[in-house]
C-alpha positions as CSV (number, residue, x, y, z in Angstrom):
1,M,-25.8,22.7,20.5
2,A,-27.1,21.7,23.9
3,D,-28.8,25.0,24.5
4,T,-31.0,24.4,21.4
5,A,-32.5,21.2,22.6
6,P,-36.2,21.4,23.5
7,K,-37.6,20.3,26.8
8,V,-39.9,17.9,25.0
9,A,-38.0,15.8,22.5
10,A,-39.3,15.6,18.9
11,E,-41.7,12.7,18.3
12,E,-40.0,9.5,17.2
13,R,-41.4,7.7,14.2
14,R,-40.8,4.1,13.0
15,E,-41.8,2.9,9.6
16,S,-42.8,-0.8,9.1
17,L,-40.1,-3.3,8.1
18,A,-41.8,-3.7,4.7
19,V,-41.5,0.0,4.0
20,V,-37.9,0.1,5.2
21,D,-37.2,-2.9,3.0
22,R,-38.6,-1.1,-0.1
23,K,-36.6,2.0,0.7
24,A,-33.4,0.0,1.2
25,E,-33.8,-1.6,-2.2
26,V,-34.0,1.9,-3.9
27,L,-31.1,3.2,-1.8
28,A,-29.0,0.2,-2.6
29,K,-29.5,0.8,-6.3
30,Q,-28.4,4.4,-5.8
31,I,-25.3,3.3,-3.9
32,K,-24.4,0.9,-6.8
33,K,-24.6,3.8,-9.3
34,S,-22.7,6.2,-7.0
35,K,-19.2,7.3,-7.9
36,H,-18.5,9.2,-4.6
37,F,-20.5,7.9,-1.6
38,I,-20.0,9.4,1.8
39,V,-21.7,8.7,5.2
40,F,-22.4,11.2,8.0
41,T,-22.9,9.7,11.5
42,G,-24.4,11.1,14.6
43,A,-23.4,11.6,18.2
44,G,-23.0,8.0,19.3
45,I,-23.4,6.5,22.8
46,P,-25.6,7.7,24.4
47,D,-27.9,9.7,22.1
48,F,-28.4,13.4,22.7
49,R,-31.8,14.6,21.4
50,G,-34.1,11.5,21.9
51,P,-36.6,11.3,24.7
52,D,-33.8,10.1,27.1
53,G,-31.0,12.0,25.4
54,N,-28.5,14.0,27.4
55,W,-29.4,17.3,25.9
56,T,-33.1,16.7,26.3
57,L,-32.6,15.8,29.9
58,R,-30.5,18.9,30.4
59,A,-33.2,21.1,29.0
60,Q,-35.7,19.5,31.4
61,G,-33.3,20.1,34.4
62,K,-32.9,16.4,34.9
63,P,-29.6,14.6,35.6
64,R,-27.8,13.3,32.5
65,T,-27.8,9.7,31.4
66,K,-25.0,7.7,33.0
67,H,-22.2,7.3,30.5
68,A,-21.8,4.0,28.8
69,N,-18.3,2.5,29.0
70,T,-17.4,2.9,25.4
71,L,-14.0,1.2,26.0
72,Q,-15.9,-2.0,26.5
73,A,-18.5,-1.4,23.8
74,I,-18.6,-3.8,20.9
75,P,-19.0,-1.9,17.6
76,T,-22.6,-2.4,16.3
77,L,-23.8,-3.9,13.1
78,S,-23.9,-0.5,11.5
79,H,-20.2,0.1,12.5
80,M,-19.2,-3.1,10.9
81,A,-21.3,-2.6,7.8
82,L,-19.5,0.7,7.2
83,V,-16.1,-1.1,7.6
84,E,-17.1,-3.5,4.8
85,L,-18.2,-0.6,2.6
86,Q,-14.9,1.1,3.2
87,N,-12.9,-2.0,2.5
88,R,-14.6,-2.5,-0.8
89,G,-14.0,1.1,-1.9
90,I,-17.7,1.9,-1.9
91,L,-17.5,4.3,1.0
92,K,-15.1,7.2,0.2
93,L,-15.3,9.0,3.5
94,L,-16.9,8.6,6.9
95,V,-17.8,12.0,8.5
96,S,-18.4,11.4,12.2
97,Q,-19.8,13.4,15.0
98,N,-18.9,10.6,17.3
99,C,-16.2,11.1,19.9
100,D,-16.5,7.5,21.4
101,G,-13.6,6.1,19.3
102,L,-15.8,3.2,18.1
103,H,-15.4,3.9,14.4
104,R,-11.6,3.7,14.6
105,R,-11.8,0.6,16.8
106,S,-14.3,-1.1,14.4
107,G,-11.7,-1.0,11.6
108,I,-12.4,2.3,9.8
109,L,-9.0,3.4,8.7
110,P,-7.6,6.9,9.5
111,V,-5.8,6.5,6.2
112,C,-5.9,3.9,3.5
113,G,-3.9,0.8,4.4
114,P,-3.8,-2.9,3.4
115,L,-7.1,-4.4,2.6
116,A,-8.4,-7.5,4.4
117,P,-7.0,-10.7,2.7
118,S,-10.4,-11.7,1.5
119,I,-10.8,-8.4,-0.3
120,Q,-7.3,-8.5,-1.7
121,Q,-8.0,-11.9,-3.2
122,E,-11.1,-10.7,-4.9
123,Q,-9.0,-7.9,-6.4
124,R,-12.0,-5.6,-6.3
125,L,-10.1,-2.5,-5.5
126,V,-6.6,-1.0,-5.2
127,L,-6.6,1.8,-2.7
128,T,-4.3,4.8,-2.9
129,P,-1.8,4.6,0.0
130,F,-2.3,7.1,2.8
131,K,-5.6,8.6,1.6
132,E,-7.7,9.6,4.7
133,R,-10.9,7.7,5.2
134,I,-12.5,9.3,8.3
135,A,-13.1,12.9,9.5
136,E,-13.8,13.0,13.2
137,L,-15.4,16.4,13.5
138,H,-15.9,16.4,17.3
139,G,-12.8,14.6,18.3
140,N,-12.0,11.2,19.8
141,S,-12.0,10.4,23.5
142,N,-9.1,8.0,22.9
143,R,-6.9,10.4,21.0
144,E,-4.5,13.1,22.3
145,A,-1.8,15.1,20.6
146,C,1.3,17.2,21.6
147,N,0.5,20.9,21.9
148,N,4.1,21.6,20.8
149,C,5.0,19.2,17.9
150,N,1.5,17.9,17.1
151,K,2.5,14.2,17.5
152,E,-0.7,12.1,17.9
153,Y,-1.3,9.2,20.3
154,I,-4.2,6.7,20.4
155,R,-4.9,5.3,23.9
156,D,-6.9,2.3,25.1
157,F,-8.2,4.5,27.8
158,R,-10.0,7.8,28.0
159,A,-7.4,10.4,27.0
160,V,-9.6,13.4,28.2
161,S,-8.7,16.4,30.3
162,T,-10.1,16.8,33.7
163,Y,-10.9,20.4,32.8
164,E,-9.9,21.6,36.3
165,N,-9.1,25.0,34.9
166,G,-12.1,25.2,32.6
167,I,-13.5,23.5,29.6
168,H,-11.0,25.1,27.3
169,D,-8.0,23.6,29.2
170,H,-7.5,20.4,27.2
171,R,-4.3,19.3,28.9
172,T,-4.4,15.6,29.9
173,G,-1.5,15.7,32.3
174,R,0.8,13.5,30.1
175,K,3.9,14.5,28.2
176,C,4.9,13.9,24.6
177,A,7.4,11.0,24.2
178,R,9.0,12.8,21.3
179,C,9.6,16.4,22.6
180,G,8.3,16.5,26.1
181,G,5.5,18.9,25.3
182,A,2.1,18.9,27.0
183,L,-0.5,16.5,25.5
184,I,-4.0,17.8,24.9
185,D,-7.2,15.9,24.2
186,S,-9.0,16.2,20.9
187,I,-12.5,16.7,22.3
188,I,-14.4,19.7,20.8
189,N,-16.4,21.5,23.6
190,F,-19.2,24.0,22.9
191,G,-17.9,27.3,21.6
192,E,-14.7,25.8,20.1
193,N,-13.8,25.5,16.5
194,L,-13.8,22.1,14.8
195,P,-10.4,20.7,13.8
196,K,-9.4,22.4,10.5
197,R,-8.0,19.3,8.9
198,D,-11.1,17.1,9.5
199,L,-13.5,19.9,8.6
200,D,-11.7,20.8,5.4
201,L,-11.6,17.1,4.5
202,A,-15.4,16.7,5.1
203,Y,-16.1,19.8,3.0
204,Q,-13.9,18.6,0.1
205,H,-15.7,15.2,0.0
206,A,-19.1,16.9,0.3
207,E,-18.4,18.9,-2.8
208,L,-17.4,15.7,-4.6
209,A,-20.2,13.4,-3.3
210,D,-23.0,12.3,-5.5
211,L,-24.6,10.5,-2.5
212,C,-24.6,11.2,1.2
213,L,-26.2,8.9,3.8
214,V,-26.9,10.4,7.2
215,L,-27.2,7.8,10.0
216,G,-28.6,8.7,13.5
217,S,-27.9,12.5,13.4
218,S,-30.4,15.3,14.2
219,V,-28.4,17.4,11.6
220,T,-28.8,20.4,13.8
221,V,-25.3,21.1,15.2
222,T,-23.3,23.6,13.3
223,P,-21.0,23.7,11.4
224,A,-21.1,19.9,11.0
225,C,-24.6,19.9,9.7
226,K,-23.5,21.8,6.7
227,I,-22.0,18.6,5.3
228,P,-25.2,16.9,4.4
229,T,-26.7,20.2,3.3
230,I,-24.0,20.8,0.7
231,V,-24.8,17.4,-0.9
232,G,-28.6,17.8,-0.6
233,E,-28.6,21.2,-2.3
234,R,-26.4,20.3,-5.2
235,K,-28.0,19.5,-8.5
236,G,-27.6,15.8,-9.4
237,A,-26.5,14.8,-5.9
238,K,-28.7,12.7,-3.6
239,L,-29.2,12.9,0.2
240,A,-30.5,10.0,2.3
241,V,-31.4,10.4,6.0
242,C,-32.0,7.5,8.5
243,N,-33.3,8.8,11.8
244,L,-36.3,8.4,14.1
245,Q,-37.0,12.2,14.3
246,K,-37.6,14.9,11.7
247,T,-34.5,16.9,10.7
248,P,-34.0,20.4,9.2
249,V,-32.8,18.8,6.0
250,D,-35.9,16.6,5.4
251,D,-37.1,19.0,2.7
252,I,-34.0,18.5,0.5
253,T,-33.8,14.7,1.2
254,D,-34.3,12.3,-1.6
255,Y,-34.5,9.1,0.5
256,R,-36.0,9.5,4.0
257,I,-36.1,6.4,6.3
258,F,-37.6,6.4,9.8
259,T,-36.0,3.5,11.6
260,E,-33.0,2.5,13.7
261,T,-29.7,2.6,11.8
262,D,-29.0,-1.1,12.5
263,I,-32.2,-2.1,10.8
264,L,-31.5,0.0,7.7
265,M,-27.9,-1.1,7.4
266,A,-28.8,-4.8,7.7
267,K,-31.4,-4.4,4.9
268,L,-29.0,-2.3,2.8
269,M,-26.1,-4.8,3.0
270,E,-28.6,-7.6,2.1
271,K,-29.6,-5.7,-1.0
272,L,-26.0,-5.0,-1.9
273,T,-25.3,-8.7,-1.4
274,L,-22.4,-7.8,0.9
275,P,-21.5,-9.5,4.2
276,I,-21.4,-7.7,7.5
277,P,-18.1,-8.8,9.1
278,P,-17.9,-9.7,12.8
279,F,-16.0,-7.4,15.1
280,I,-12.4,-8.5,15.5
281,L,-10.1,-6.4,17.8
282,R,-7.0,-5.8,15.7
283,R,-3.7,-4.7,17.2
284,R,-0.4,-3.9,15.5
285,L,2.8,-4.4,17.6
286,I,6.4,-3.5,16.7
287,V,9.2,-5.4,18.4
288,K,12.5,-3.6,17.9
289,F,16.0,-4.9,18.9
290,E,19.2,-2.8,19.2
291,T,22.4,-4.5,20.0
292,Q,24.6,-2.1,21.9
293,E,27.4,-4.5,22.8
294,E,27.9,-8.3,22.4
295,D,26.0,-9.0,25.6
296,R,23.9,-5.9,25.9
297,H,20.7,-5.4,23.9
298,K,17.8,-3.0,24.1
299,L,14.3,-4.5,23.4
300,E,11.5,-2.0,22.7
301,V,7.8,-2.9,22.2
302,T,5.4,-0.4,20.7
303,G,1.8,-0.5,19.7
304,V,1.0,1.4,16.4
305,D,-2.1,2.2,14.3
306,S,-2.3,1.5,10.6
307,D,-0.7,4.9,9.8
308,G,2.1,4.6,12.4
309,T,0.4,6.5,15.1
310,P,1.5,5.2,18.6
311,V,-1.3,3.2,20.2
312,T,-1.5,2.4,23.9
313,F,-3.2,-1.0,24.5
314,L,-0.7,-2.8,26.7
315,Q,-0.4,-2.8,30.5
316,S,2.9,-4.5,30.8
317,V,5.6,-6.5,28.9
318,R,7.8,-9.1,30.4
319,L,10.7,-11.1,28.9
320,E,10.8,-14.7,30.0
321,G,13.8,-15.2,32.2
322,S,14.0,-11.5,33.1
323,R,12.9,-10.3,36.5
324,R,12.1,-6.8,35.2
325,V,8.6,-6.0,34.0
326,A,8.1,-3.0,31.8
327,R,4.9,-1.3,32.9
328,A,5.1,2.1,31.3
329,E,5.6,3.4,27.8
330,P,7.9,3.1,26.1
331,Y,8.1,-0.6,27.0
332,I,11.8,-1.1,27.1
333,I,13.7,-4.1,28.5
334,H,17.5,-4.3,28.6
335,V,18.8,-7.8,27.9
336,R,22.3,-8.5,29.3
337,D,23.1,-11.8,27.6
338,A,24.8,-13.0,24.5
339,L,22.1,-13.8,21.9
340,Q,22.5,-15.9,18.8
341,P,20.5,-15.3,15.6
342,G,17.6,-17.8,15.4
343,E,17.2,-17.8,19.2
344,N,13.6,-17.6,20.4
345,L,12.7,-15.0,23.0
346,T,9.3,-15.2,24.8
347,L,7.5,-12.0,25.6
348,D,4.5,-12.0,27.9
349,L,2.0,-9.3,26.8
350,E,-0.6,-8.0,29.2
351,F,-3.5,-6.0,27.7
352,M,-5.9,-3.5,29.1
353,G,-8.6,-6.2,29.2
354,H,-11.6,-4.2,28.1
355,F,-12.9,-7.2,26.2
356,N,-11.5,-9.7,28.7
357,E,-8.6,-10.4,26.3
358,P,-6.1,-12.8,27.8
359,N,-2.3,-12.3,27.9
360,I,-0.3,-13.5,24.9
361,E,3.0,-15.4,25.1
362,L,4.7,-14.0,22.0
363,A,7.6,-16.1,20.6
364,H,10.0,-13.6,19.0
365,L,12.7,-15.0,16.7
366,Y,15.9,-12.9,17.3
367,N,17.8,-12.1,14.2
368,G,20.0,-9.2,15.3
369,N,19.2,-5.6,15.0
370,E,15.7,-5.5,13.4
371,E,12.2,-4.2,13.6
372,V,9.4,-6.7,13.3
373,L,5.7,-6.0,13.0
374,Y,3.2,-8.4,14.5
375,L,-0.5,-8.4,13.6
376,L,-2.6,-9.5,16.5
377,E,-6.3,-10.3,16.2
378,Y,-8.7,-11.1,19.1
379,D,-12.2,-12.5,18.6
380,P,-14.4,-11.5,21.6
381,Q,-16.8,-14.4,20.7
382,T,-14.1,-17.2,21.1
383,G,-11.8,-15.4,23.5
384,E,-8.8,-16.3,21.3
385,W,-5.9,-14.4,19.8
386,T,-4.2,-15.1,16.5
387,V,-0.7,-13.8,15.8
388,E,1.0,-13.2,12.5
389,R,4.6,-12.1,12.1
390,N,5.2,-9.7,9.2
391,E,8.8,-10.1,8.1
392,T,8.8,-6.9,6.1
393,P,6.8,-4.3,8.1
394,Q,5.6,-1.2,6.3
395,R,7.4,2.0,7.0
396,T,5.4,3.9,9.6
397,V,4.1,7.3,8.8
398,E,3.5,10.0,11.3
399,Y,-0.1,11.2,11.5
400,I,0.1,15.0,12.1
401,V,-2.8,16.6,14.0
402,L,-3.4,20.2,13.3
403,D,-4.4,22.5,16.2
404,P,-8.2,22.9,16.3
């Protein structure tokens, strides 16, 4: 917790690249032998207990570091390496203390979904549908849920309470589209219990894990820090820690690496002979048509996550030829015209633009009452979108959030 941070940060230590390389070789061999490998990640952007960390500065009575804009942050090499390990079935669970949303944005799945085509072609793994892959112990600044029916929403903006009535008032000011209940953020403030679902999931995997890798965590914040301890204290299981400072679990650690996480993960993936994929912003869009009368139709456009959770990433939707622009969720446009099957309708999609992503003109083929899933991929390096129409979209599944 913040009150436990010393005024003088613990000394940072960096091992030589040659030493890190040797340790990565040994750790890679252990990962290859592992049957149940989990990863535990630290607090994210910015750091908290380093020399310029927020908690260190607070203990010194100095102003906190200016927050980085995580909505525009590109996931790091470490983020993307973890995605590859998940996609290949090597990483069984990611336990995260991050609340910046970057793990989800990088491609870590909340539940098992379709593998990337390249992985499917290699036929290296068949994942069990809807098996959870991440436990976000301290919440997600882009996630909010209904306080009444528990419906979850992912936003492409900070879905965090203003805390005008205190830090335990988590209301964001928005209402649930399903029942009208108050939406609350998922951030865990000091003195609050961790979300039961995520904590239970982390404990279950810690009991099963034969290898746990800690990346960038001080392993001091309870009860999250118990997760690596469970693995480190169990006979036959192995614990690895990559950090620049000493941690309370160093004495039960089998592999101790003092370096930045990106350096270790680059070496580790090289030893595993696995690629680190580039970051691609992936969006899933459902276009739904309902014909009410011959010349009256209802067009609804919705963003969804891989598990069916509603995702807000659009600013507006406009139908070519229509004067009305839908600027608020749900994005609904009423079409008053007789439409013929096979007719093309052009939708202009405007995004939030955190990565300078341009609008898309989406050509939608009208085939009567139907629900079509579009897979959208944006490459920040090229500035280009690719669009794929899925004729048989998967049935969406509600992702229920338990009260913390």
